[in-house]
TIVO-2410 file (N, C-alpha, C; in nm, 3 decimals):
# residues 181
REC num residu      c1      c2      c3 atome chaine
REC   1      X   1.098   2.424   3.074     N      A
REC   1      X   1.219   2.430   2.985    CA      A
REC   1      X   1.275   2.242   2.898     C      A
REC   2      X   1.288   2.217   3.074     N      A
REC   2      X   1.372   2.091   3.024    CA      A
REC   2      X   1.259   1.989   3.073     C      A
REC   3      X   1.095   1.952   3.164     N      A
REC   3      X   1.030   1.909   3.128    CA      A
REC   3      X   0.935   1.917   3.004     C      A
REC   4      X   0.951   1.979   2.912     N      A
REC   4      X   0.913   1.987   2.786    CA      A
REC   4      X   0.975   1.916   2.706     C      A
REC   5      X   1.147   1.944   2.693     N      A
REC   5      X   1.221   1.856   2.625    CA      A
REC   5      X   1.142   1.689   2.675     C      A
REC   6      X   1.132   1.666   2.758     N      A
REC   6      X   1.176   1.574   2.809    CA      A
REC   6      X   1.018   1.488   2.788     C      A
REC   7      X   0.941   1.547   2.766     N      A
REC   7      X   0.732   1.504   2.701    CA      A
REC   7      X   0.773   1.511   2.607     C      A
REC   8      X   0.887   1.618   2.517     N      A
REC   8      X   0.873   1.579   2.400    CA      A
REC   8      X   0.918   1.454   2.371     C      A
REC   9      X   1.023   1.427   2.457     N      A
REC   9      X   1.110   1.298   2.383    CA      A
REC   9      X   1.035   1.159   2.398     C      A
REC  10      X   0.914   1.197   2.503     N      A
REC  10      X   0.836   1.059   2.538    CA      A
REC  10      X   0.742   1.058   2.409     C      A
REC  11      X   0.748   1.189   2.354     N      A
REC  11      X   0.593   1.119   2.335    CA      A
REC  11      X   0.643   1.101   2.154     C      A
REC  12      X   0.768   1.153   2.116     N      A
REC  12      X   0.819   1.146   2.000    CA      A
REC  12      X   0.865   0.950   2.034     C      A
REC  13      X   0.949   0.886   2.128     N      A
REC  13      X   0.970   0.745   2.175    CA      A
REC  13      X   0.807   0.662   2.150     C      A
REC  14      X   0.699   0.745   2.205     N      A
REC  14      X   0.629   0.637   2.178    CA      A
REC  14      X   0.573   0.651   2.035     C      A
REC  15      X   0.531   0.768   1.996     N      A
REC  15      X   0.495   0.788   1.800    CA      A
REC  15      X   0.551   0.676   1.770     C      A
REC  16      X   0.717   0.652   1.745     N      A
REC  16      X   0.808   0.595   1.661    CA      A
REC  16      X   0.763   0.395   1.707     C      A
REC  17      X   0.782   0.383   1.859     N      A
REC  17      X   0.685   0.292   1.851    CA      A
REC  17      X   0.553   0.241   1.775     C      A
REC  18      X   0.483   0.317   1.806     N      A
REC  18      X   0.359   0.281   1.716    CA      A
REC  18      X   0.314   0.301   1.557     C      A
REC  19      X   0.441   0.388   1.524     N      A
REC  19      X   0.456   0.323   1.406    CA      A
REC  19      X   0.581   0.209   1.346     C      A
REC  20      X   0.600   0.165   1.415     N      A
REC  20      X   0.754   0.018   1.411    CA      A
REC  20      X   0.662  -0.064   1.514     C      A
REC  21      X   0.569  -0.010   1.542     N      A
REC  21      X   0.475  -0.165   1.550    CA      A
REC  21      X   0.423  -0.319   1.507     C      A
REC  22      X   0.393  -0.317   1.399     N      A
REC  22      X   0.413  -0.442   1.303    CA      A
REC  22      X   0.558  -0.452   1.307     C      A
REC  23      X   0.663  -0.448   1.296     N      A
REC  23      X   0.810  -0.462   1.301    CA      A
REC  23      X   0.811  -0.636   1.342     C      A
REC  24      X   0.727  -0.603   1.511     N      A
REC  24      X   0.777  -0.703   1.508    CA      A
REC  24      X   0.672  -0.855   1.531     C      A
REC  25      X   0.542  -0.797   1.520     N      A
REC  25      X   0.460  -0.931   1.506    CA      A
REC  25      X   0.452  -0.907   1.358     C      A
REC  26      X   0.489  -0.863   1.278     N      A
REC  26      X   0.427  -0.940   1.107    CA      A
REC  26      X   0.581  -0.946   1.083     C      A
REC  27      X   0.565  -1.077   1.022     N      A
REC  27      X   0.759  -1.151   0.956    CA      A
REC  27      X   0.689  -1.127   0.762     C      A
REC  28      X   0.805  -1.087   0.689     N      A
REC  28      X   0.845  -1.041   0.539    CA      A
REC  28      X   0.747  -1.203   0.455     C      A
REC  29      X   0.724  -1.299   0.508     N      A
REC  29      X   0.623  -1.428   0.479    CA      A
REC  29      X   0.486  -1.332   0.474     C      A
REC  30      X   0.421  -1.293   0.580     N      A
REC  30      X   0.289  -1.270   0.564    CA      A
REC  30      X   0.252  -1.178   0.466     C      A
REC  31      X   0.391  -1.118   0.442     N      A
REC  31      X   0.378  -0.920   0.336    CA      A
REC  31      X   0.335  -1.022   0.220     C      A
REC  32      X   0.423  -1.113   0.162     N      A
REC  32      X   0.457  -1.141   0.021    CA      A
REC  32      X   0.277  -1.186   0.050     C      A
REC  33      X   0.200  -1.286   0.113     N      A
REC  33      X   0.099  -1.312   0.101    CA      A
REC  33      X   0.013  -1.198   0.046     C      A
REC  34      X   0.016  -1.119   0.126     N      A
REC  34      X  -0.087  -1.011   0.134    CA      A
REC  34      X  -0.056  -0.938  -0.040     C      A
REC  35      X   0.072  -0.906  -0.071     N      A
REC  35      X   0.110  -0.876  -0.149    CA      A
REC  35      X   0.055  -0.958  -0.312     C      A
REC  36      X   0.023  -1.051  -0.307     N      A
REC  36      X   0.017  -1.125  -0.463    CA      A
REC  36      X  -0.127  -1.107  -0.450     C      A
REC  37      X  -0.241  -1.107  -0.356     N      A
REC  37      X  -0.403  -1.037  -0.350    CA      A
REC  37      X  -0.426  -0.897  -0.363     C      A
REC  38      X  -0.273  -0.856  -0.323     N      A
REC  38      X  -0.310  -0.670  -0.343    CA      A
REC  38      X  -0.275  -0.637  -0.463     C      A
REC  39      X  -0.197  -0.711  -0.555     N      A
REC  39      X  -0.201  -0.661  -0.727    CA      A
REC  39      X  -0.323  -0.709  -0.827     C      A
REC  40      X  -0.348  -0.890  -0.754     N      A
REC  40      X  -0.485  -0.900  -0.801    CA      A
REC  40      X  -0.560  -0.754  -0.830     C      A
REC  41      X  -0.606  -0.667  -0.726     N      A
REC  41      X  -0.644  -0.584  -0.708    CA      A
REC  41      X  -0.600  -0.473  -0.811     C      A
REC  42      X  -0.463  -0.425  -0.772     N      A
REC  42      X  -0.435  -0.310  -0.831    CA      A
REC  42      X  -0.418  -0.326  -0.970     C      A
REC  43      X  -0.420  -0.436  -1.052     N      A
REC  43      X  -0.409  -0.477  -1.151    CA      A
REC  43      X  -0.500  -0.475  -1.212     C      A
REC  44      X  -0.656  -0.572  -1.152     N      A
REC  44      X  -0.828  -0.529  -1.212    CA      A
REC  44      X  -0.840  -0.385  -1.164     C      A
REC  45      X  -0.848  -0.299  -1.118     N      A
REC  45      X  -0.814  -0.147  -1.106    CA      A
REC  45      X  -0.779  -0.083  -1.230     C      A
REC  46      X  -0.664  -0.148  -1.264     N      A
REC  46      X  -0.618  -0.008  -1.405    CA      A
REC  46      X  -0.666  -0.157  -1.515     C      A
REC  47      X  -0.716  -0.286  -1.509     N      A
REC  47      X  -0.785  -0.250  -1.663    CA      A
REC  47      X  -0.951  -0.245  -1.612     C      A
REC  48      X  -0.978  -0.145  -1.512     N      A
REC  48      X  -1.126  -0.090  -1.522    CA      A
REC  48      X  -1.240  -0.232  -1.509     C      A
REC  49      X  -1.173  -0.359  -1.416     N      A
REC  49      X  -1.232  -0.476  -1.389    CA      A
REC  49      X  -1.277  -0.508  -1.217     C      A
REC  50      X  -1.427  -0.401  -1.210     N      A
REC  50      X  -1.451  -0.470  -1.081    CA      A
REC  50      X  -1.456  -0.498  -0.974     C      A
REC  51      X  -1.514  -0.643  -1.112     N      A
REC  51      X  -1.562  -0.787  -1.040    CA      A
REC  51      X  -1.376  -0.863  -0.997     C      A
REC  52      X  -1.295  -0.841  -1.054     N      A
REC  52      X  -1.185  -0.880  -1.087    CA      A
REC  52      X  -1.087  -0.770  -0.935     C      A
REC  53      X  -1.122  -0.731  -0.891     N      A
REC  53      X  -1.089  -0.618  -0.797    CA      A
REC  53      X  -1.157  -0.665  -0.682     C      A
REC  54      X  -1.300  -0.696  -0.668     N      A
REC  54      X  -1.345  -0.773  -0.565    CA      A
REC  54      X  -1.317  -0.906  -0.517     C      A
REC  55      X  -1.247  -0.960  -0.612     N      A
REC  55      X  -1.198  -1.109  -0.592    CA      A
REC  55      X  -1.034  -1.043  -0.543     C      A
REC  56      X  -0.990  -0.950  -0.593     N      A
REC  56      X  -0.830  -0.989  -0.498    CA      A
REC  56      X  -0.877  -0.948  -0.368     C      A
REC  57      X  -0.931  -0.829  -0.330     N      A
REC  57      X  -0.977  -0.838  -0.229    CA      A
REC  57      X  -1.031  -0.879  -0.133     C      A
REC  58      X  -1.158  -1.033  -0.161     N      A
REC  58      X  -1.229  -1.168  -0.080    CA      A
REC  58      X  -1.082  -1.246  -0.059     C      A
REC  59      X  -0.971  -1.234  -0.170     N      A
REC  59      X  -0.823  -1.331  -0.174    CA      A
REC  59      X  -0.703  -1.224  -0.048     C      A
REC  60      X  -0.762  -1.082  -0.056     N      A
REC  60      X  -0.655  -1.037   0.024    CA      A
REC  60      X  -0.707  -1.045   0.176     C      A
REC  61      X  -0.867  -1.014   0.219     N      A
REC  61      X  -0.916  -1.077   0.370    CA      A
REC  61      X  -0.929  -1.210   0.432     C      A
REC  62      X  -0.878  -1.289   0.334     N      A
REC  62      X  -0.826  -1.440   0.314    CA      A
REC  62      X  -0.700  -1.417   0.401     C      A
REC  63      X  -0.625  -1.400   0.327     N      A
REC  63      X  -0.471  -1.376   0.364    CA      A
REC  63      X  -0.497  -1.291   0.517     C      A
REC  64      X  -0.593  -1.213   0.535     N      A
REC  64      X  -0.563  -1.119   0.639    CA      A
REC  64      X  -0.597  -1.273   0.761     C      A
REC  65      X  -0.649  -1.316   0.728     N      A
REC  65      X  -0.728  -1.460   0.863    CA      A
REC  65      X  -0.574  -1.493   0.925     C      A
REC  66      X  -0.530  -1.488   0.814     N      A
REC  66      X  -0.352  -1.568   0.939    CA      A
REC  66      X  -0.237  -1.401   1.013     C      A
REC  67      X  -0.300  -1.290   1.024     N      A
REC  67      X  -0.249  -1.195   1.050    CA      A
REC  67      X  -0.225  -1.188   1.223     C      A
REC  68      X  -0.107  -1.136   1.256     N      A
REC  68      X  -0.063  -1.150   1.367    CA      A
REC  68      X  -0.190  -1.115   1.435     C      A
REC  69      X  -0.195  -1.127   1.604     N      A
REC  69      X  -0.303  -1.129   1.694    CA      A
REC  69      X  -0.196  -1.055   1.854     C      A
REC  70      X  -0.260  -0.997   1.859     N      A
REC  70      X  -0.202  -0.914   1.988    CA      A
REC  70      X  -0.281  -0.809   2.057     C      A
REC  71      X  -0.166  -0.732   2.038     N      A
REC  71      X  -0.149  -0.647   2.139    CA      A
REC  71      X  -0.284  -0.484   2.016     C      A
REC  72      X  -0.300  -0.390   2.141     N      A
REC  72      X  -0.417  -0.295   2.051    CA      A
REC  72      X  -0.373  -0.302   1.945     C      A
REC  73      X  -0.233  -0.234   1.903     N      A
REC  73      X  -0.151  -0.209   1.800    CA      A
REC  73      X  -0.177  -0.253   1.680     C      A
REC  74      X  -0.187  -0.361   1.729     N      A
REC  74      X  -0.178  -0.511   1.592    CA      A
REC  74      X  -0.300  -0.488   1.537     C      A
REC  75      X  -0.402  -0.456   1.651     N      A
REC  75      X  -0.524  -0.471   1.578    CA      A
REC  75      X  -0.508  -0.362   1.549     C      A
REC  76      X  -0.506  -0.259   1.513     N      A
REC  76      X  -0.554  -0.138   1.474    CA      A
REC  76      X  -0.467  -0.151   1.349     C      A
REC  77      X  -0.384  -0.203   1.328     N      A
REC  77      X  -0.276  -0.211   1.213    CA      A
REC  77      X  -0.388  -0.341   1.067     C      A
REC  78      X  -0.429  -0.433   1.203     N      A
REC  78      X  -0.496  -0.490   1.144    CA      A
REC  78      X  -0.654  -0.510   1.085     C      A
REC  79      X  -0.730  -0.376   1.117     N      A
REC  79      X  -0.862  -0.333   1.108    CA      A
REC  79      X  -0.773  -0.237   0.972     C      A
REC  80      X  -0.680  -0.139   0.975     N      A
REC  80      X  -0.648  -0.071   0.866    CA      A
REC  80      X  -0.630  -0.113   0.768     C      A
REC  81      X  -0.561  -0.246   0.743     N      A
REC  81      X  -0.580  -0.314   0.631    CA      A
REC  81      X  -0.710  -0.437   0.636     C      A
REC  82      X  -0.737  -0.440   0.700     N      A
REC  82      X  -0.940  -0.538   0.598    CA      A
REC  82      X  -0.993  -0.441   0.614     C      A
REC  83      X  -1.027  -0.329   0.653     N      A
REC  83      X  -1.135  -0.200   0.617    CA      A
REC  83      X  -1.173  -0.211   0.477     C      A
REC  84      X  -1.028  -0.156   0.459     N      A
REC  84      X  -1.006  -0.107   0.252    CA      A
REC  84      X  -1.079  -0.228   0.181     C      A
REC  85      X  -1.035  -0.326   0.240     N      A
REC  85      X  -0.981  -0.433   0.154    CA      A
REC  85      X  -1.156  -0.487   0.148     C      A
REC  86      X  -1.224  -0.524   0.296     N      A
REC  86      X  -1.410  -0.502   0.268    CA      A
REC  86      X  -1.499  -0.410   0.163     C      A
REC  87      X  -1.421  -0.280   0.209     N      A
REC  87      X  -1.509  -0.227   0.134    CA      A
REC  87      X  -1.469  -0.188  -0.036     C      A
REC  88      X  -1.362  -0.312  -0.077     N      A
REC  88      X  -1.350  -0.334  -0.264    CA      A
REC  88      X  -1.385  -0.400  -0.213     C      A
REC  89      X  -1.366  -0.573  -0.145     N      A
REC  89      X  -1.549  -0.664  -0.203    CA      A
REC  89      X  -1.620  -0.622  -0.148     C      A
REC  90      X  -1.702  -0.526  -0.146     N      A
REC  90      X  -1.829  -0.549  -0.112    CA      A
REC  90      X  -1.820  -0.407  -0.247     C      A
REC  91      X  -1.795  -0.329  -0.255     N      A
REC  91      X  -1.809  -0.214  -0.309    CA      A
REC  91      X  -1.850  -0.232  -0.450     C      A
REC  92      X  -1.984  -0.136  -0.469     N      A
REC  92      X  -2.113  -0.134  -0.593    CA      A
REC  92      X  -2.058  -0.082  -0.715     C      A
REC  93      X  -2.018  -0.026  -0.663     N      A
REC  93      X  -1.909   0.079  -0.804    CA      A
REC  93      X  -1.757   0.097  -0.839     C      A
REC  94      X  -1.694   0.119  -0.847     N      A
REC  94      X  -1.513   0.092  -0.934    CA      A
REC  94      X  -1.503   0.199  -0.855     C      A
REC  95      X  -1.581   0.315  -0.879     N      A
REC  95      X  -1.485   0.451  -0.777    CA      A
REC  95      X  -1.504   0.449  -0.667     C      A
REC  96      X  -1.572   0.375  -0.573     N      A
REC  96      X  -1.583   0.318  -0.438    CA      A
REC  96      X  -1.496   0.250  -0.428     C      A
REC  97      X  -1.403   0.111  -0.496     N      A
REC  97      X  -1.318   0.050  -0.505    CA      A
REC  97      X  -1.178   0.122  -0.544     C      A
REC  98      X  -1.217   0.183  -0.614     N      A
REC  98      X  -1.073   0.276  -0.598    CA      A
REC  98      X  -1.028   0.407  -0.463     C      A
REC  99      X  -1.113   0.448  -0.459     N      A
REC  99      X  -1.075   0.538  -0.305    CA      A
REC  99      X  -1.037   0.421  -0.232     C      A
REC 100      X  -1.109   0.321  -0.159     N      A
REC 100      X  -1.057   0.239  -0.064    CA      A
REC 100      X  -0.946   0.165  -0.116     C      A
REC 101      X  -0.909   0.142  -0.243     N      A
REC 101      X  -0.809   0.126  -0.284    CA      A
REC 101      X  -0.654   0.196  -0.237     C      A
REC 102      X  -0.730   0.295  -0.241     N      A
REC 102      X  -0.590   0.443  -0.199    CA      A
REC 102      X  -0.561   0.454  -0.045     C      A
REC 103      X  -0.676   0.411   0.078     N      A
REC 103      X  -0.635   0.432   0.182    CA      A
REC 103      X  -0.524   0.248   0.211     C      A
REC 104      X  -0.576   0.150   0.090     N      A
REC 104      X  -0.526   0.007   0.114    CA      A
REC 104      X  -0.387  -0.010   0.069     C      A
REC 105      X  -0.352   0.097  -0.049     N      A
REC 105      X  -0.261   0.131  -0.055    CA      A
REC 105      X  -0.135   0.217   0.008     C      A
REC 106      X  -0.171   0.264   0.121     N      A
REC 106      X  -0.126   0.368   0.189    CA      A
REC 106      X  -0.080   0.305   0.320     C      A
REC 107      X  -0.193   0.191   0.351     N      A
REC 107      X  -0.139   0.101   0.453    CA      A
REC 107      X   0.030  -0.005   0.426     C      A
REC 108      X  -0.045  -0.062   0.276     N      A
REC 108      X   0.079  -0.169   0.237    CA      A
REC 108      X   0.215  -0.128   0.189     C      A
REC 109      X   0.171   0.035   0.214     N      A
REC 109      X   0.278   0.052   0.168    CA      A
REC 109      X   0.391   0.106   0.314     C      A
REC 110      X   0.301   0.118   0.394     N      A
REC 110      X   0.378   0.162   0.521    CA      A
REC 110      X   0.472   0.017   0.574     C      A
REC 111      X   0.350  -0.136   0.557     N      A
REC 111      X   0.405  -0.264   0.622    CA      A
REC 111      X   0.576  -0.293   0.553     C      A
REC 112      X   0.527  -0.265   0.424     N      A
REC 112      X   0.705  -0.297   0.322    CA      A
REC 112      X   0.717  -0.254   0.351     C      A
REC 113      X   0.761  -0.125   0.394     N      A
REC 113      X   0.857  -0.017   0.413    CA      A
REC 113      X   0.933  -0.072   0.554     C      A
REC 114      X   0.808  -0.088   0.626     N      A
REC 114      X   0.939  -0.115   0.785    CA      A
REC 114      X   0.903  -0.271   0.844     C      A
REC 115      X   0.875  -0.390   0.718     N      A
REC 115      X   0.860  -0.536   0.765    CA      A
REC 115      X   0.891  -0.597   0.654     C      A
REC 116      X   0.903  -0.524   0.505     N      A
REC 116      X   0.966  -0.577   0.387    CA      A
REC 116      X   0.864  -0.695   0.325     C      A
REC 117      X   0.944  -0.768   0.246     N      A
REC 117      X   0.887  -0.877   0.170    CA      A
REC 117      X   1.017  -0.968   0.187     C      A
REC 118      X   0.999  -1.088   0.180     N      A
REC 118      X   1.084  -1.233   0.174    CA      A
REC 118      X   1.188  -1.179   0.052     C      A
REC 119      X   1.152  -1.189  -0.029     N      A
REC 119      X   1.230  -1.209  -0.203    CA      A
REC 119      X   1.315  -1.092  -0.230     C      A
REC 120      X   1.415  -1.071  -0.310     N      A
REC 120      X   1.429  -1.026  -0.389    CA      A
REC 120      X   1.355  -0.864  -0.440     C      A
REC 121      X   1.245  -0.917  -0.494     N      A
REC 121      X   1.161  -0.867  -0.617    CA      A
REC 121      X   1.176  -0.687  -0.538     C      A
REC 122      X   1.181  -0.688  -0.675     N      A
REC 122      X   1.128  -0.507  -0.707    CA      A
REC 122      X   1.008  -0.477  -0.654     C      A
REC 123      X   0.993  -0.341  -0.546     N      A
REC 123      X   0.832  -0.296  -0.525    CA      A
REC 123      X   0.892  -0.180  -0.533     C      A
REC 124      X   0.843  -0.115  -0.660     N      A
REC 124      X   0.840   0.057  -0.556    CA      A
REC 124      X   0.654   0.103  -0.561     C      A
REC 125      X   0.686   0.235  -0.499     N      A
REC 125      X   0.548   0.359  -0.509    CA      A
REC 125      X   0.584   0.459  -0.672     C      A
REC 126      X   0.452   0.409  -0.685     N      A
REC 126      X   0.383   0.533  -0.780    CA      A
REC 126      X   0.321   0.639  -0.711     C      A
REC 127      X   0.288   0.731  -0.775     N      A
REC 127      X   0.264   0.868  -0.760    CA      A
REC 127      X   0.185   0.888  -0.853     C      A
REC 128      X   0.035   0.877  -0.865     N      A
REC 128      X  -0.079   1.014  -0.987    CA      A
REC 128      X  -0.077   1.105  -0.912     C      A
REC 129      X  -0.078   1.268  -0.920     N      A
REC 129      X  -0.090   1.311  -0.863    CA      A
REC 129      X  -0.223   1.432  -0.916     C      A
REC 130      X  -0.331   1.361  -1.035     N      A
REC 130      X  -0.449   1.360  -0.984    CA      A
REC 130      X  -0.525   1.290  -0.941     C      A
REC 131      X  -0.500   1.216  -0.879     N      A
REC 131      X  -0.615   1.091  -0.818    CA      A
REC 131      X  -0.679   1.185  -0.746     C      A
REC 132      X  -0.795   1.168  -0.653     N      A
REC 132      X  -0.862   1.192  -0.587    CA      A
REC 132      X  -0.899   1.371  -0.573     C      A
REC 133      X  -0.926   1.462  -0.715     N      A
REC 133      X  -0.988   1.552  -0.763    CA      A
REC 133      X  -0.829   1.662  -0.683     C      A
REC 134      X  -0.718   1.579  -0.757     N      A
REC 134      X  -0.614   1.670  -0.761    CA      A
REC 134      X  -0.493   1.650  -0.609     C      A
REC 135      X  -0.543   1.556  -0.517     N      A
REC 135      X  -0.510   1.543  -0.416    CA      A
REC 135      X  -0.404   1.440  -0.413     C      A
REC 136      X  -0.394   1.381  -0.490     N      A
REC 136      X  -0.264   1.259  -0.554    CA      A
REC 136      X  -0.342   1.132  -0.498     C      A
REC 137      X  -0.241   1.020  -0.522     N      A
REC 137      X  -0.271   0.891  -0.523    CA      A
REC 137      X  -0.149   0.808  -0.519     C      A
REC 138      X  -0.133   0.722  -0.434     N      A
REC 138      X  -0.015   0.661  -0.488    CA      A
REC 138      X  -0.067   0.491  -0.450     C      A
REC 139      X   0.053   0.424  -0.525     N      A
REC 139      X   0.009   0.257  -0.528    CA      A
REC 139      X   0.149   0.201  -0.527     C      A
REC 140      X   0.156   0.018  -0.465     N      A
REC 140      X   0.272  -0.047  -0.499    CA      A
REC 140      X   0.284  -0.109  -0.660     C      A
REC 141      X   0.356  -0.145  -0.711     N      A
REC 141      X   0.361  -0.192  -0.870    CA      A
REC 141      X   0.495  -0.274  -0.841     C      A
REC 142      X   0.468  -0.355  -0.940     N      A
REC 142      X   0.622  -0.469  -0.881    CA      A
REC 142      X   0.784  -0.469  -1.051     C      A
REC 143      X   0.637  -0.325  -1.103     N      A
REC 143      X   0.752  -0.313  -1.236    CA      A
REC 143      X   0.701  -0.170  -1.264     C      A
REC 144      X   0.831  -0.084  -1.291     N      A
REC 144      X   0.795   0.050  -1.357    CA      A
REC 144      X   0.719   0.119  -1.417     C      A
REC 145      X   0.637   0.050  -1.489     N      A
REC 145      X   0.487   0.043  -1.600    CA      A
REC 145      X   0.433   0.097  -1.576     C      A
REC 146      X   0.428   0.208  -1.558     N      A
REC 146      X   0.280   0.269  -1.484    CA      A
REC 146      X   0.164   0.211  -1.562     C      A
REC 147      X   0.106   0.127  -1.389     N      A
REC 147      X  -0.100   0.095  -1.447    CA      A
REC 147      X  -0.132   0.178  -1.373     C      A
REC 148      X  -0.202   0.211  -1.357     N      A
REC 148      X  -0.298   0.323  -1.271    CA      A
REC 148      X  -0.415   0.280  -1.212     C      A
REC 149      X  -0.395   0.218  -1.080     N      A
REC 149      X  -0.564   0.175  -1.110    CA      A
REC 149      X  -0.662   0.260  -1.034     C      A
REC 150      X  -0.622   0.384  -1.058     N      A
REC 150      X  -0.718   0.527  -1.032    CA      A
REC 150      X  -0.817   0.601  -1.122     C      A
REC 151      X  -0.785   0.560  -1.239     N      A
REC 151      X  -0.770   0.591  -1.373    CA      A
REC 151      X  -0.830   0.449  -1.518     C      A
REC 152      X  -0.745   0.386  -1.441     N      A
REC 152      X  -0.747   0.273  -1.579    CA      A
REC 152      X  -0.754   0.362  -1.673     C      A
REC 153      X  -0.814   0.241  -1.796     N      A
REC 153      X  -0.781   0.292  -1.849    CA      A
REC 153      X  -0.820   0.456  -1.997     C      A
REC 154      X  -0.865   0.522  -1.898     N      A
REC 154      X  -0.903   0.682  -1.947    CA      A
REC 154      X  -0.725   0.731  -1.914     C      A
REC 155      X  -0.600   0.685  -1.803     N      A
REC 155      X  -0.557   0.748  -1.810    CA      A
REC 155      X  -0.428   0.676  -1.691     C      A
REC 156      X  -0.407   0.513  -1.851     N      A
REC 156      X  -0.381   0.419  -1.726    CA      A
REC 156      X  -0.232   0.432  -1.749     C      A
REC 157      X  -0.176   0.523  -1.807     N      A
REC 157      X  -0.004   0.537  -1.785    CA      A
REC 157      X   0.043   0.673  -1.668     C      A
REC 158      X  -0.086   0.744  -1.670     N      A
REC 158      X  -0.068   0.832  -1.581    CA      A
REC 158      X  -0.032   0.846  -1.444     C      A
REC 159      X   0.108   0.867  -1.461     N      A
REC 159      X   0.259   0.908  -1.313    CA      A
REC 159      X   0.347   0.862  -1.303     C      A
REC 160      X   0.422   0.855  -1.157     N      A
REC 160      X   0.566   0.769  -1.230    CA      A
REC 160      X   0.609   0.768  -1.055     C      A
REC 161      X   0.712   0.682  -1.093     N      A
REC 161      X   0.778   0.610  -1.021    CA      A
REC 161      X   0.804   0.690  -0.855     C      A
REC 162      X   0.791   0.692  -0.770     N      A
REC 162      X   0.832   0.779  -0.620    CA      A
REC 162      X   0.994   0.708  -0.569     C      A
REC 163      X   0.951   0.643  -0.543     N      A
REC 163      X   1.032   0.567  -0.459    CA      A
REC 163      X   1.105   0.408  -0.497     C      A
REC 164      X   1.159   0.301  -0.500     N      A
REC 164      X   1.202   0.198  -0.472    CA      A
REC 164      X   1.201   0.145  -0.352     C      A
REC 165      X   1.080   0.028  -0.286     N      A
REC 165      X   1.033   0.013  -0.185    CA      A
REC 165      X   1.115  -0.103  -0.124     C      A
REC 166      X   1.137  -0.172  -0.194     N      A
REC 166      X   1.210  -0.336  -0.171    CA      A
REC 166      X   1.281  -0.385  -0.327     C      A
REC 167      X   1.333  -0.468  -0.319     N      A
REC 167      X   1.407  -0.528  -0.405    CA      A
REC 167      X   1.566  -0.469  -0.429     C      A
REC 168      X   1.633  -0.549  -0.487     N      A
REC 168      X   1.792  -0.478  -0.497    CA      A
REC 168      X   1.790  -0.296  -0.541     C      A
REC 169      X   1.886  -0.291  -0.462     N      A
REC 169      X   1.886  -0.108  -0.545    CA      A
REC 169      X   1.914  -0.083  -0.680     C      A
REC 170      X   1.799   0.022  -0.720     N      A
REC 170      X   1.878   0.038  -0.837    CA      A
REC 170      X   1.965   0.134  -0.924     C      A
REC 171      X   2.024   0.097  -1.034     N      A
REC 171      X   2.149   0.162  -1.055    CA      A
REC 171      X   2.170   0.264  -1.105     C      A
REC 172      X   2.041   0.354  -1.151     N      A
REC 172      X   2.004   0.437  -1.296    CA      A
REC 172      X   1.890   0.524  -1.204     C      A
REC 173      X   1.968   0.641  -1.191     N      A
REC 173      X   1.914   0.696  -1.121    CA      A
REC 173      X   1.824   0.839  -1.163     C      A
REC 174      X   1.745   0.810  -1.247     N      A
REC 174      X   1.704   0.912  -1.358    CA      A
REC 174      X   1.575   0.881  -1.354     C      A
REC 175      X   1.503   1.024  -1.250     N      A
REC 175      X   1.353   1.050  -1.255    CA      A
REC 175      X   1.305   1.046  -1.352     C      A
REC 176      X   1.337   1.102  -1.429     N      A
REC 176      X   1.261   1.122  -1.546    CA      A
REC 176      X   1.206   1.065  -1.674     C      A
REC 177      X   1.274   0.948  -1.677     N      A
REC 177      X   1.259   0.860  -1.763    CA      A
REC 177      X   1.121   0.755  -1.668     C      A
REC 178      X   1.080   0.775  -1.555     N      A
REC 178      X   0.944   0.674  -1.541    CA      A
REC 178      X   0.861   0.828  -1.528     C      A
REC 179      X   0.885   0.916  -1.556     N      A
REC 179      X   0.746   1.001  -1.579    CA      A
REC 179      X   0.642   1.014  -1.645     C      A
REC 180      X   0.524   0.921  -1.668     N      A
REC 180      X   0.449   1.011  -1.801    CA      A
REC 180      X   0.339   1.085  -1.766     C      A
REC 181      X   0.287   1.127  -1.818     N      A
REC 181      X   0.131   1.167  -1.821    CA      A
REC 181      X   0.074   1.207  -2.012     C      A
***
């Protein structure tokens, strides 16, 4: 029984180190550069603009050239960020770009949560429950006005703010005010 506890504790320490591996390597200023390109992709997809999303993804890949290097974990994180951006940059249709954006958003949300950004700008994690066949999809926005990158003009305001990832803490906590379907 004692051996199981020690193994469980050891495994949890290893997993937490993997989850927070980018804390030491990545810096908030680098995350800022990624966010600029990320927002270009998000806004273009919300506007049903595939070429704009591709341009934003190409800019993201250029920013990734300055990514830290080193451990296997850092290499994996870099790949998890670069791969969906590359898919978006080379997407033949907007549906493929939107699917890849879901993966990119997941990785960026993790990066912002664990590393942060250098300024005090507000960043929000937004969720659309209908995205990806009802599985739901998240993305990051700099404001609370929902601009859905997964549906664009078809359902631009579908979604709700799940949480604030960065910025000054909000004083108002009325979840229903931000929920639009």
